[in-house]
N, C-alpha and C positions, 0 to 999 in steps of 0.2 A: 665629617669623615675625611680622613687624610690618608693618602697613599704613601706607603713606603715599606719596603720589605714586607709587603702585603699586610702591613699593620694598618688595616682600615679602621679609622676612628671617626667618631661623631663629635664635633666640637660645639659646645654651647654658644649661642649667639652672644657676641660681646665679651667672650671669656676665653682664656687660654685653657681649654679643658677638652676632654674627649671621651668617646665610648666605642669600644671595639665590638663590632657585630658580625665579623666574618672570621671563619677559621675554627671550626669546632668538630671533633669526631673521636674515637675511643682509644685510650692509652692501653698499652699492653700491661701484663701483670707486673707486679713488683714496684709500681710507681707509688709515691706517697699520695695520701688523700688530702685534698684541700679542705680548709675550714673544719678541722677536727671537732670543733664544738658542735657543729651541726650534725656531724656523722654519729655522734654519741646519742642523738635523739633528745638531748636536753641540754640546758645551760645552767651550770651550777651558780649559786649565789656568789657575788663578788665580795672580797674582804673589805672591811671598813677603810683600810688604807687607800683603796681606790674609790669607793663610793663617798668617802668623806673628804677627799682632797679639794683644795681650793687653789686655783691657779695664781701664780705670782706674775702679775702683769707688769711688763717692762716695755721700754721703748723698743720698737721694732728695728731690726737691722736688715739692711740689704733690700729695702722696698724700692720699687721702681720710682723714678723721679716724679711721675704724675701723682704719686701718693703724698699729699701734703700732711703735715703734722703741726698745724698752727693753733689748734684750739686746746686750751688747758683741760686736763682731766684730774680729778681729785686723786692724790697719791694713794688714798685708801682703796681706790677701785670703786668708790661710790659714784653716784650720778654726777656728771659734770655740769657746770653752769652753762646756761645758754650763751652762745657766743657766735663767732663767725661761722659761716656755713661750711667751710672746709673741714672735713672730718679729721680727727686725730685718732691714730691707731695705736693700740697696745697689743703686745704679743706675749704668749705664754706657752707652756707645755702641759699636756694632760697625759697621765700615764694610764695605760690599758694593758690587759693581759695579751701576751703573744698568742696564746692558745686558750680560748674560753672554756675548753674542756678541762683545763688545769688553771683555775682562777687564782690560785696562790703561787703559781709558778713564775716563770720569766715574764718580764713586762717590756713594753716598748713605749716610746714617747710620741705623741701627736702634736704637731705644730698648730696653734690656734691664734686667730687674730680677732680683735674686737674694736668697734667704735661705738661709743655710748649714744643713747637716745638724745636727740636735740631738745626734746620737751620732757625732761625727767619727771615732772609733776604728773604727766599723763602716761608714763611708761607702762607697757604691757608686760614686757619681759625680754628675752633674747629671741632673735630670729636667726636660726641656723641655716646656712646656705650650702648647697653643693651645686656647682656650676656646670658639671658635666664630667664625662670620663667614660670608662675608668682610665685614670692616669692624669686627669686634670687637677692642678693644685687649687686650693681655695684661699690660701693666705695672700699670695701676690694678686690673685684675681680680684678678691674683694677690695684690696688696696687700690686697684685700678678702676674698679667698676662701682664702688660704693655710691658715687654720685647718681648712678642710674636708679638707685633705690632710695633716694633722699626722702620721698614721701613716707616710705616705710620706716626710715630711720628717725622720723620724728618721735615715734612711740616705742620703737624697738631698739635695743642694742643689736647692731648688725654683726653677726659672727660668721667667720669662715674658718675652714680647717683643711689641712692636707690629710686626706685619708691614709691609712696605713699603706706603706709601700710607695708613697707619692711625695714628691717635693722634699720637705724637710722632716717627714715622718718615716724614719727608717727606710729610705728610698731603695727600691729595687734597681739593680744595675746589671747590665748585660754586656756591653762592649764599650770601647773608648770612642772619643769623638772622631778620630780619623777613620775608624771602621764604620761609624754611623754615616759619615759622608759617602763612603763607598756603597753602603747598603741602600741609602736613600736614592742614590743615582742609578742603581742597578735596574735592569729591565724586569719589570714585574708583570709583563704580559707576553710571556715567551711564545715564539712562533714555530719552533721546531723541537724535536726531542732533545737535542743538545742544550738548547736554552732552557728547556723544562728541567733537565737534570741539574743544570747550574743553579736555577732558581730554587729548587727543592733543597739542594745542598746548602745554599746560603741560609735558607730558613732554619734548617736543622742546626747549622753552625751557630746561628744567633741564639737559638733556644738552649744550646749547650753552654753558651757564654752566660746566659742567665743563671743556669744551674751552678756554674763554677763560681760566679760572683755573689749570688744571692740564694743559693739552694736552701739554706736554713729558713729563710723567710717565706719562700714561695708557697708552702702549703697553707699559709695563714693570712693571705691578702684578699680573700674573697669577699663578696658583698655582704654575706651574712655576718661576718665578723665586723666589717666596717659599719654596718647598721647598729650592732651592739655598741661599738665605739661611740656612736652618736648619743646613746643613752648615758654613757659615762660622762661625756661632755655636758649633756643637759644637767646632770646632777652636779657636776663641778661648777656650772654657771649659776646654780641655785634655783633652777626653774622646776616647778612641780610637774609640768608636762611640756612636750616638745612643740614649739612653733617652728615651721620648716618651709623652706622654699627650695625645691629641687628642679633643676633644668637638665633636660636630655638624660644622660645616664643617672643624674640625680633623681629622676622619677623612679627608676628601678631601685636605687638605694633607699629612697623614701618608702617605696612599696614594701621592701623587705623589712624595714623598721616597723611599719604599720602591721605587717603580718605577724611579726614576732612579739611586738609589744603594743597591741591595739589600744589598751587602756592608757598608754602614755602619750598618745597623739592628741594634740590640741588643734590649732588651725594649721592646715598644710595645703600648699599649692604645688602641683606637678605640671611643669610647662615644657612642652616638647617631649611628649610621652613616648616611652618604649613599650612595645608589646613583648612581654617576657615569655610568652607561651608558644609562639610559632617557631618553626625549625630555623636553624642557622642559615640554611640555603635560602629559605623564603625571606628571612630578614635581609639578606644580601640582595636578593632579586628585587624586592620592593624598594630598597634603598637605591639601587642602581637606576631603576625606572624613575624614581623621584628626582634624582640628580639630572637625569636626561630631560625631564619635564622642566626643571628649573633652568637648565641651559637653554631650552626653547623659549622660556619666558624672558631670559636675558636677551636672546636673539631678537625677539620682538621689540624690546625696549631700545636695543642698540640700533636696529634698522631705522627706527623712527627718528633717530638723531640726524640721519642723512649721511651721505658718503664722506663728507669732510671729517665728521667726528667718528664715524663708524664705517670705514671702507672695507667692510667684510661681506656686504650683500644687501639686497634691497628688501629682504624679508627674513623672517626667523629661519626658514629652511636654509637659505643661502648662508646666513651667518653661522649657523650650527655646522654646516658642511665645511665652511672655511676653517673653523676651529678644528674640526675633525681632521682635515688635510694637514693642518699645521702640526698637530700632535702626532699623527702617523709619520710625518716626515722626520720628526725628531728621533725616531727609532734608528735611522741610518745616519742622520746628520744633526747631532746636537748643536745648539746655538751658543755662541759666546755670550758672556755677561761682563759687567763692569768689575766684578769681583775676581775675575780670572777663572772661576769655576764655569762649568758648562751646564746648560739646561738640557737634560736628557728627556726622553719621552715620559718616563715615570715622574720626574720632577715637574714636567709641564702639566701632566694630568693632575697632579697634586695642587699645583698653583691655580688651575682653573677651578678645581673642586673647592678650594679655600674661599674663593671669591663668591661662590654661590650661596654661602651661608647668610648673606645679608645684602639687601638691595643697595645699601650704602657702599658696598665694595664693588658694585657693578661698573662704575666709571673706571676704577683701577684695572678691572679685568679688560675692559675695552681698550684701555691704554696699553696694557701688557700684550694683548693679542695683536694689536695694530703694530706695536714696535717689533714684535717677532715676525709678522708677515711682511712689513714694508722695509724694515731696517735690519732684519736678521739679528735682532738684539733680544736676548732672553732675560734681561736684568729684572724687569718688573715681575714677570711670572715666577722667577726664582725667589724673589723676595716674598711673594705670596706663599710659595711652597715652604720656605723656611719658617714662616710664621705658623703654618699648620703643623709643622713637624717639631716645633719647640727648639729650633736652631737659633741661637743668638748671634749678634753681629761679630762677636769674637770667635765664632766657630764652636762654641760649647753648646751642647744639647741639654735641655732639661731631661728628666727621666720619663717624659710623657709616653714615649713609645714602649719603653721597658715596662712601666707600670701598667700600661694598657694591655700589653700581652699577658702579663702575669695575672691580672685580675680577670680578664676575659677567660683565660684558660683555667683558672681556679673555679669559675662558675659553671662549668659544664664538663661532662664526661666525654663529649663528642670529639673525635679527631678524624679529619678527612684525609684521603689519600690522593695521589696524583691521578689515579684512575677515576676517582669521584669527580675531580675537577674537570677532567676531559669530558666526562659524561654530562656535566652540568654547563659546560662552557657555551654551547649554542643557546641555551636559555638566557644566560647572562648577556651574551652579545646581542640577542634579540631585544632584551629589556633595555639595553643601553649600548649602542655601538661605541660610544666614547668611554664610558666608565666601566662597562660590564666585564671586559676581559680581565682587567687588573683586580677587580673585586672578586671574580671567580677564583683566581689564583690566590687571593687573600684567604681563601678557605683553608689553606695550609698553615695558617698562623699558629695553631696549637699542635701540629703534627710533631711528634717526638718530644713533646713537653714533659718535663720530669715529674709533674704532679698530675695525679689521676683526675682531679676535678670532682665537683659535686653539683648535681642538678638541682639541689634543694633551693638554691637562690632564685629559681624561676617561679617559685610560689609566692605571690604577693597578695593573695586574697586577704581582705581585712574587713569583713562585714560588720564587725562590732566596733570599728574605730570611729572617731569623730569624722564629720564630713571632710572629704578631700576634694579640692577643686582641681580638675584636670583641664589643661588648656592645650588646644591643638591648632596648628596653622595649616590651612589647606595647601599652601605652597611650600611647605617645609621639605627641603631635599634630604636632610639628614635623619630626621625622624618622621617618616611619611604620616600624613594626617590620619590614615586608617588606624594607626597605633593608639591614637588618643581615645576614641570610643572603645577600642579593645581593652585598654588599660582601665578605663572607667568601669567596664563590665567585670574585669578580673578583680578589681578591688572590692566591688560589691557594696552592700550597705548603703550609706548616704553619699557615696561619691557622685559628683556632678560634673558635667562636661560644658566647657565654654569653647566656642569655635571662632577663630579669626579667619576670614577670607582674605588672605594676604600672601606675601612672599617672604621667604627667609626662614631660618632655623629658630624655633621658639616664637613666642608671641609678645610677651611682656616687653622685651627689649626692642621691639619695633617702635615703641612709643605710641601705639594705637590707644586713643583715649578711652574707647569702650572697654578694651581688655584691662587697661590699668584701673578703670573704675570698678570693674568686677573683682579684680584681685585685691586691690586696696580696700574695697568695701568689706571683703571677707577678713583679710588679715588684720585690718585696723578696727573694724566695727563689728565683726562677727556676722555680717550679712551674707548668707549663702546665696550665690546667684542661681537663678532658675536653671534647671537642667536643660540643655539645648540652647542656651543663650548664644546668639550669633552676632559677631562684630564684623564690620566692613571698613 
């Protein structure tokens, strides 16, 4: 979950990806309808030009430096010879309909990346990933994170893609980088009517920018269409059924696929589950409480290090209080940073939030808060916030926030008002004094959105699909654990739940051996873990 311009997002562990769960309520008349394919009540068959396409795999351009390309791959696109462990990536485009209700009409291109199975003689097929969102890219993320899935890469071609409207797949655009710097620094927890009006006006202006720059695309970026896109990708890869690993928002996307195309599901894992059925306000409230709990867990760990490493308090309560005072103080007195930019309250909250996704980031959080408290230096916290918001060192933003907003607002007809936020604010503040206020105001995310939205994406029931393994982490701040059993129940059928009693967003990427054995055992060998399996 990242803060900015009330664009609250959930970012998958270990990935630059996100899912917006705040900001939903009803458009006025005259707005376009999202996902026209779903609105028609059916999806027409696709033409052979789309179902018969075969990607032209080429060397990837613009991958991050961490993505090595040292292992040879057969030019024909066939299985590569076993070689060094560093993966080689090839990229391609897959064409899909803009509007599935008009399958022979206009098309768009999706960016896809692949690294081939390291044991081609034992290859199962392709394993398609979605690392989170909406708004998170899959091409660059797989290039950075493929090593985390090396065991799965022995028998699968690992495949990532940028969903429609994201990254290199006809990206949604709303404002320029200069305006994004202003928006991300703005006060997103207003304290008086004047600040409330300014915040609401900024939200509306942002949404109008999305319409001006990407209005033609906005009705067609919803989850239902993105799930259909995965089936086109599956066909293009030559797989008879879909093998899938979805994280965070990727669990929602995978659930939509299973609901629409249950017979096309093979082995699937949903990690960091989202409950698609509860209200937006309840989603936000539960998320706020979960981040507050995670901050308390960080406080306990920090206090145990002693005053030299963590001069914030002798116990969790004192550490959390110190962080709260720091963030509250930023409202009136932002801190300087090495970049020349300032750390405002909203950016400070975003930076703290970002570090709670993984225990591995807790030392950086301790460093950042200590620097801010003792040296009045906001550099580290600003770096964390930038990572969460998709801001690169050169000042350019990915389209993470724009796509997050567009997809979130396409997937619901809800739109909240300022009066709604005022009414709900005490509940949010009670759930989380640190994160609650900004998350409450984040409910305005879709207010004034030019697309009416469609609630159909919330249906993920798939009782006739193959077993889906749902994994939940009891200490997950971004997708609270209660959502995992809820999604398991919503899927129905043979869905089964695996629980990690740990900390951080998601479970597989924590490296827990028990979780990895359960997931790998299913994806590699077809062994469905017992429902209720618990790992510590």
